[in-house]
DSSP file (Angstrom, degrees, kcal/mol; ACC not computed):
  #  RESIDUE AA STRUCTURE BP1 BP2  ACC     N-H-->O    O-->H-N    N-H-->O    O-->H-N    TCO  KAPPA ALPHA  PHI   PSI    X-CA   Y-CA   Z-CA
    1    1 A X              0   0    0      0, 0.0     2,-0.3     0, 0.0    19,-0.2   0.000 360.0 360.0 360.0 126.9   52.7   63.0   73.8
    2    2 A X  E     -a   20   0A   0     17,-2.9    19,-2.5     6,-0.0     2,-0.3  -0.919 360.0-104.3-136.6 160.5   51.8   65.3   76.7
    3    3 A X  E     -a   21   0A   0     -2,-0.3     2,-1.4    17,-0.2    19,-0.2  -0.606  36.2-110.2 -84.8 145.9   52.0   68.9   77.5
    4    4 A X  S    S+     0   0    0     17,-2.3     2,-0.3    -2,-0.3    19,-0.3  -0.626  74.1 118.5 -72.2  96.0   54.6   70.3   79.9
    5    5 A X    >   -     0   0    0     -2,-1.4     3,-1.9    17,-0.1     4,-0.4  -0.989  64.7 -20.0-159.2 159.8   52.2   71.2   82.7
    6    6 A X  T 3  S-     0   0    0     -2,-0.3     3,-0.4     1,-0.3     4,-0.1  -0.039 122.3 -20.2  38.4-127.2   51.5   70.4   86.3
    7    7 A X  T >> S+     0   0    0      1,-0.2     3,-1.2     2,-0.1     4,-0.7   0.439 109.1 100.3 -89.3   0.0   52.9   67.0   87.4
    8    8 A X  H X> S+     0   0    0     -3,-1.9     4,-2.4     1,-0.3     3,-1.8   0.902  76.4  55.9 -56.7 -47.5   53.3   65.6   83.9
    9    9 A X  H 34 S+     0   0    0     -4,-0.4    -1,-0.3    -3,-0.4     5,-0.1   0.740 100.0  62.4 -61.4 -18.9   57.1   66.2   83.6
   10   10 A X  H <4 S+     0   0    0     -3,-1.2    -1,-0.3     1,-0.1    -2,-0.2   0.768 114.4  32.1 -72.7 -24.3   57.7   64.3   86.8
   11   11 A X  H << S+     0   0    0     -3,-1.8     2,-0.5    -4,-0.7    -2,-0.2   0.790 110.1  68.3-101.6 -36.4   56.3   61.1   85.2
   12   12 A X     <  -     0   0    0     -4,-2.4     2,-0.8     4,-0.0    -1,-0.1  -0.764  62.7-155.8 -94.6 126.7   57.3   61.5   81.5
   13   13 A X    >>> -     0   0    0     -2,-0.5     3,-2.8    -3,-0.0     4,-1.8  -0.889  35.0-117.8 -96.5 107.0   60.9   61.4   80.5
   14   14 A X  B 345S+b   18   0B   0     -2,-0.8     5,-0.2     1,-0.3    -5,-0.0  -0.204  94.4   3.9 -53.0 120.8   61.0   63.3   77.3
   15   15 A X  T 345S+     0   0    0      3,-3.5    -1,-0.3     1,-0.1     4,-0.1   0.210 125.0  69.2  89.4 -14.6   62.0   61.0   74.5
   16   16 A X  T <45S+     0   0    0     -3,-2.8    33,-0.2     2,-0.3    -2,-0.2   0.863 120.8   0.9-101.3 -51.3   62.2   57.9   76.7
   17   17 A X  T  <5S-     0   0    0     -4,-1.8     2,-0.3     1,-0.3    -3,-0.1   0.128 133.3 -27.6-125.4  19.6   58.6   57.1   77.6
   18   18 A X  B   < -b   14   0B   0     -5,-0.6    -3,-3.5    -6,-0.1     2,-0.4  -0.926  69.9 -85.9 159.2-177.4   56.8   59.8   75.7
   19   19 A X        -     0   0    0     -2,-0.3   -17,-2.9    -5,-0.2     2,-0.5  -0.965  25.1-151.2-121.6 139.6   57.2   63.3   74.4
   20   20 A X  E     -a    2   0A   0     -2,-0.4     2,-0.3   -19,-0.2   -17,-0.2  -0.929  19.8-178.6-106.2 131.8   56.6   66.5   76.3
   21   21 A X  E     -a    3   0A   0    -19,-2.5   -17,-2.3    -2,-0.5     2,-0.3  -0.926  30.8-106.9-128.3 154.5   55.6   69.5   74.2
   22   22 A X    >   -     0   0    0     -2,-0.3     3,-1.9   -19,-0.2     7,-0.2  -0.620  25.4-130.4 -80.3 138.6   54.8   73.1   75.1
   23   23 A X  T 3  S+     0   0    0     -2,-0.3    -1,-0.1   -19,-0.3     3,-0.1   0.836 107.1  47.0 -57.6 -36.6   51.2   74.0   75.0
   24   24 A X  T 3  S+     0   0    0      1,-0.2     2,-0.3     2,-0.0    -1,-0.3   0.154  97.6  78.0 -96.1  19.8   51.8   77.1   72.8
   25   25 A X    X>  +     0   0    0     -3,-1.9     3,-1.3     1,-0.1     4,-1.1  -0.659  47.8 169.1-127.2  76.0   54.0   75.3   70.3
   26   26 A X  H 3> S+     0   0    0     -2,-0.3     4,-2.3     1,-0.3     5,-0.2   0.788  75.8  65.0 -60.9 -27.3   51.8   73.3   67.9
   27   27 A X  H 3> S+     0   0    0      1,-0.2     4,-2.5     2,-0.2    -1,-0.3   0.842  97.6  56.1 -65.0 -30.1   54.8   72.6   65.6
   28   28 A X  H <> S+     0   0    0     -3,-1.3     4,-2.6     2,-0.2     5,-0.2   0.928 107.5  48.1 -63.6 -43.9   56.4   70.6   68.4
   29   29 A X  H  X S+     0   0    0     -4,-1.1     4,-2.5    -7,-0.2    -2,-0.2   0.925 112.6  48.3 -62.5 -44.0   53.3   68.4   68.6
   30   30 A X  H  X S+     0   0    0     -4,-2.3     4,-2.3     1,-0.2    -1,-0.2   0.921 111.6  50.3 -62.8 -43.6   53.3   67.9   64.8
   31   31 A X  H  X S+     0   0    0     -4,-2.5     4,-2.0     1,-0.2    -2,-0.2   0.927 112.6  45.5 -60.5 -46.8   57.0   67.1   64.8
   32   32 A X  H  X S+     0   0    0     -4,-2.6     4,-1.9     2,-0.2    -1,-0.2   0.889 111.4  52.7 -66.6 -39.0   56.7   64.5   67.6
   33   33 A X  H  X S+     0   0    0     -4,-2.5     4,-2.5    -5,-0.2    -1,-0.2   0.916 109.5  49.4 -62.1 -42.7   53.7   62.9   66.0
   34   34 A X  H  X S+     0   0    0     -4,-2.3     4,-2.7     1,-0.2    -1,-0.2   0.890 106.9  55.5 -64.1 -38.8   55.5   62.6   62.7
   35   35 A X  H  X S+     0   0    0     -4,-2.0     4,-1.2     1,-0.2    -1,-0.2   0.913 111.2  44.2 -60.4 -41.9   58.5   61.0   64.5
   36   36 A X  H  < S+     0   0    0     -4,-1.9     7,-0.3     2,-0.2    -2,-0.2   0.909 114.1  49.5 -70.3 -41.1   56.2   58.3   65.9
   37   37 A X  H  < S+     0   0    0     -4,-2.5     3,-0.4     1,-0.2    -2,-0.2   0.876 113.0  46.9 -64.6 -36.9   54.4   57.8   62.6
   38   38 A X  H  < S+     0   0    0     -4,-2.7     2,-0.3     1,-0.3    -1,-0.2   0.713 123.2  34.2 -78.0 -20.7   57.6   57.4   60.7
   39   39 A X    >X  +     0   0    0     -4,-1.2     3,-1.7    -5,-0.2     4,-1.0  -0.692  63.6 177.0-135.6  80.7   59.1   55.0   63.3
   40   40 A X  H 3> S+     0   0    0     -3,-0.4     4,-1.8     1,-0.3     5,-0.1   0.812  81.7  63.4 -56.3 -30.6   56.4   52.8   64.8
   41   41 A X  H 3> S+     0   0    0      1,-0.2     4,-2.8     2,-0.2    -1,-0.3   0.824  95.0  61.0 -62.8 -30.5   59.0   51.0   66.8
   42   42 A X  H <> S+     0   0    0     -3,-1.7     4,-2.6     2,-0.2    -1,-0.2   0.939 104.7  46.8 -61.3 -48.0   59.7   54.2   68.7
   43   43 A X  H  X S+     0   0    0     -4,-1.0     4,-2.2    -7,-0.3    -1,-0.2   0.888 112.9  50.0 -61.6 -39.3   56.2   54.4   70.0
   44   44 A X  H  X S+     0   0    0     -4,-1.8     4,-2.4     2,-0.2    -2,-0.2   0.914 111.2  48.1 -66.3 -42.7   56.4   50.7   71.0
   45   45 A X  H  X S+     0   0    0     -4,-2.8     4,-2.5     1,-0.2    -2,-0.2   0.919 112.0  49.5 -63.8 -43.1   59.7   51.2   72.9
   46   46 A X  H  X S+     0   0    0     -4,-2.6     4,-2.6     1,-0.2    -1,-0.2   0.904 110.3  51.6 -61.9 -40.7   58.3   54.3   74.6
   47   47 A X  H  X S+     0   0    0     -4,-2.2     4,-2.3     2,-0.2    -2,-0.2   0.921 111.0  46.3 -62.6 -44.9   55.2   52.4   75.6
   48   48 A X  H  X S+     0   0    0     -4,-2.4     4,-2.3     2,-0.2    -2,-0.2   0.911 112.9  50.0 -64.0 -42.4   57.2   49.5   77.1
   49   49 A X  H  X S+     0   0    0     -4,-2.5     4,-2.5   -33,-0.2    -2,-0.2   0.917 110.9  50.1 -62.1 -43.0   59.5   51.9   78.9
   50   50 A X  H  X S+     0   0    0     -4,-2.6     4,-2.6     2,-0.2    -2,-0.2   0.896 108.8  51.3 -63.1 -41.1   56.5   53.7   80.3
   51   51 A X  H  X S+     0   0    0     -4,-2.3     4,-2.4     2,-0.2    -1,-0.2   0.923 111.5  47.4 -62.4 -44.2   54.9   50.5   81.5
   52   52 A X  H  X S+     0   0    0     -4,-2.3     4,-2.9     1,-0.2     5,-0.2   0.922 112.2  50.4 -62.2 -43.5   58.1   49.5   83.3
   53   53 A X  H  X S+     0   0    0     -4,-2.5     4,-2.9     2,-0.2     5,-0.4   0.921 110.7  48.1 -63.3 -44.1   58.4   52.9   84.9
   54   54 A X  H  X S+     0   0    0     -4,-2.6     4,-2.8     2,-0.2     5,-0.4   0.925 113.7  47.7 -62.7 -43.8   54.8   52.9   86.2
   55   55 A X  H  X S+     0   0    0     -4,-2.4     4,-1.4    -5,-0.2     7,-0.3   0.933 116.0  44.1 -62.0 -45.3   55.2   49.4   87.6
   56   56 A X  H  < S+     0   0    0     -4,-2.9    -2,-0.2    -5,-0.2    -1,-0.2   0.899 125.0  31.7 -67.5 -41.3   58.5   50.3   89.3
   57   57 A X  H  < S+     0   0    0     -4,-2.9    -2,-0.2    -5,-0.2    -3,-0.2   0.796 136.1  19.5 -88.8 -30.4   57.4   53.7   90.6
   58   58 A X  H  < S+     0   0    0     -4,-2.8    -3,-0.2    -5,-0.4    -2,-0.2   0.345  87.7 125.1-127.0   5.1   53.7   53.2   91.3
   59   59 A X  S  X S-     0   0    0     -4,-1.4     4,-2.4    -5,-0.4     5,-0.2  -0.162  72.5-106.1 -67.2 163.8   53.2   49.4   91.5
   60   60 A X  H  > S+     0   0    0      1,-0.2     4,-2.8     2,-0.2     5,-0.2   0.900 118.4  53.3 -58.2 -45.4   51.5   47.7   94.5
   61   61 A X  H  > S+     0   0    0      1,-0.2     4,-2.3     2,-0.2    -1,-0.2   0.920 110.8  46.8 -59.2 -44.0   54.8   46.3   95.8
   62   62 A X  H  > S+     0   0    0     -7,-0.3     4,-2.3     2,-0.2    -1,-0.2   0.923 112.6  49.3 -64.1 -43.8   56.5   49.7   95.8
   63   63 A X  H  X S+     0   0    0     -4,-2.4     4,-2.3     2,-0.2    -2,-0.2   0.905 110.5  50.2 -64.0 -41.3   53.5   51.4   97.5
   64   64 A X  H  X S+     0   0    0     -4,-2.8     4,-2.6     1,-0.2    -1,-0.2   0.935 110.5  50.3 -61.5 -45.7   53.4   48.7  100.2
   65   65 A X  H  X S+     0   0    0     -4,-2.3     4,-2.3    -5,-0.2    -2,-0.2   0.907 110.4  49.9 -58.9 -42.4   57.2   49.1  100.8
   66   66 A X  H  X S+     0   0    0     -4,-2.3     4,-2.3     1,-0.2    -1,-0.2   0.897 111.3  48.2 -65.4 -40.4   56.8   52.9  101.1
   67   67 A X  H  X S+     0   0    0     -4,-2.3     4,-2.9     2,-0.2     5,-0.2   0.907 110.1  51.9 -65.9 -40.8   53.9   52.6  103.6
   68   68 A X  H  X S+     0   0    0     -4,-2.6     4,-2.4     2,-0.2    -2,-0.2   0.927 110.4  48.7 -61.2 -44.5   55.9   50.1  105.7
   69   69 A X  H  X S+     0   0    0     -4,-2.3     4,-2.3     2,-0.2    -1,-0.2   0.922 112.4  48.9 -60.7 -43.9   58.8   52.6  105.7
   70   70 A X  H  X S+     0   0    0     -4,-2.3     4,-2.4     1,-0.2    -2,-0.2   0.942 111.7  47.9 -61.6 -48.6   56.5   55.4  106.8
   71   71 A X  H  X S+     0   0    0     -4,-2.9     4,-2.8     1,-0.2    -1,-0.2   0.886 111.0  51.5 -61.5 -39.8   54.8   53.3  109.5
   72   72 A X  H  X S+     0   0    0     -4,-2.4     4,-2.3    -5,-0.2    -1,-0.2   0.900 109.9  49.4 -64.8 -39.9   58.2   52.2  110.9
   73   73 A X  H  X S+     0   0    0     -4,-2.3     4,-1.1     2,-0.2    -2,-0.2   0.918 112.9  47.4 -63.4 -42.2   59.4   55.9  111.0
   74   74 A X  H  < S+     0   0    0     -4,-2.4     3,-0.5     1,-0.2    -2,-0.2   0.935 113.6  47.0 -64.4 -46.3   56.3   56.9  112.8
   75   75 A X  H  < S+     0   0    0     -4,-2.8    -1,-0.2     1,-0.2    -2,-0.2   0.873 114.4  47.0 -64.3 -37.6   56.5   54.1  115.3
   76   76 A X  H  < S+     0   0    0     -4,-2.3    -1,-0.2    -5,-0.2    -2,-0.2   0.620  93.4  93.8 -83.8 -11.6   60.2   54.7  116.0
   77   77 A X  S  < S-     0   0    0     -4,-1.1     5,-0.1    -3,-0.5    -4,-0.0  -0.528  90.8 -93.5 -80.5 149.0   59.9   58.4  116.4
   78   78 A X    >>  -     0   0    0     -2,-0.2     3,-0.9     1,-0.1     4,-0.7  -0.270  34.4-117.9 -57.7 146.2   59.4   59.9  119.9
   79   79 A X  G >4 S+     0   0    0      1,-0.2     3,-1.0     2,-0.2     4,-0.4   0.839 111.1  61.6 -57.3 -37.1   55.8   60.4  120.8
   80   80 A X  G >4 S+     0   0    0      1,-0.3     3,-0.9     2,-0.2    -1,-0.2   0.853 100.7  54.0 -60.6 -35.3   56.2   64.2  121.2
   81   81 A X  G <4 S+     0   0    0     -3,-0.9    -1,-0.3     1,-0.2    -2,-0.2   0.723  97.9  65.4 -72.2 -20.8   57.2   64.5  117.6
   82   82 A X  G <<        0   0    0     -3,-1.0    -1,-0.2    -4,-0.7    -2,-0.2   0.620 360.0 360.0 -78.3 -12.4   54.1   62.7  116.4
   83   83 A X    <         0   0    0     -3,-0.9    -1,-0.2    -4,-0.4    -2,-0.1   0.466 360.0 360.0 -85.8 360.0   51.7   65.5  117.6
């Protein structure tokens, strides 16, 4: 459970790999906490989904691929554009 702020909503899919709550709405936090306590499998599913998402989006293989793409774009662009 995380607050809707800064970059958090970009990483958390509300209800899929966690819950997003508004900072000034404590009843939302209580409601989401109760949902997880009443359904332990929900927390486990969210955790597994989150692990897969982090691996897919931020894993070493993905980062290497992104750097390779960036370097290829830089190398293939005309020299004038690189300045």
